[in-house]
N, C-alpha and C positions, 0 to 999 in steps of 0.2 A: 504494500500500500504506500502511496506517495504521501509523505509528511503526516504520518499518524500511526496509529496502532490498530491492527485488525485482529480480533479474537473470533475464531470460528469453532462451533461445536456441532458435530454431525453424528447421526446414528444410523443403524440399519433397520429400524423399526418400520411400522406401516406409514409413518408420516402423517400429514394433514391434507385435507382438501383445500383447494384455493379459497373457498368461502371461509373455512376455519382459520386459515392463515391471516386473512384480512381482519378477523375479529380477535385475535389472540391478545392484543394489548388493551382490550376493553375490560374494565374491572368487572369481575363476576363471571367472565366467560371461561368455561372449562371444556376442553376437548376430550381429555382422558378421564372418564367417569369411573375407571376401575380402582382409582386410589382416592383417598380423602383429600380435600382441599377446598379452597374458597374462590379460586380464580383471581387471585391478587398478585401472585409472584411475577408474572411477565408484565403485567400492567405497571407494577412498581419499578421493575427493572427498566422498562421503557422510559418512565418518567425520570429516573435518575440519569440514564445515559443521555437523554435529550437535554436535561438541565445543564449538562456539561458540554453541549454543542455537538454531541455524537449522534449516531444512528443505531437502531436495533432493527435488523431485518430478518424475516423468516422465509423459508422456502424448502425445497427438496434438495437433498444431498445428491450431487452428480456422481460422487464416488461410491457412496454407500446405499443410495436409494431411499433413505429415510428422511427424517427431519433435519433441517439445517437452521442454525441461528448464528447471525454474524453481528458483532458489536464493532463499530468503528468510532475511535476517539481521535480528536484532532491533536496534532503535535504540539500546539500551543498549550494545551491542557497538560500534556505530559511534561513539557519543559517547566511549567509553573509549579508542578508538584513533585518533581524528581530531584534528588540531590545532584549537585553538579557533576560528581564523578560518574554517576549512572547516566546522566544526560549525555556526557561526552562519549561514553561507551555505546549508548543507543544510537547516537548520531553516526559514530564510526561504523556500526553494524548496518545502519540504513544506507550508508554510502557504499558499502561492499555489495549489498543487494541491488543497488541501483546500477552498479557496474557489471554485476553478474546475476541477472534475474533468474529465478528458478524456472 
């Protein structure tokens, strides 16, 4: 990712329908009724991520076929909350990936 942090979580389960994916960040919405819950977790996570200028996206995993969640956070946020030694290390790592993309 250019100038930021990307965290991706994927699984090989049944995934969600497109309609369910659209509703996942609404409070009280639960797709998996097999386990207890209140439908607040992803809504709260979405609120936190967007409050920091990031995005939370849901979809289907290309690699595994199941659910995919991706959190993107801007580099300005990382720089503001990261100790200088880690920020320098992260910048160096980002530069290496820019020169040698995966």
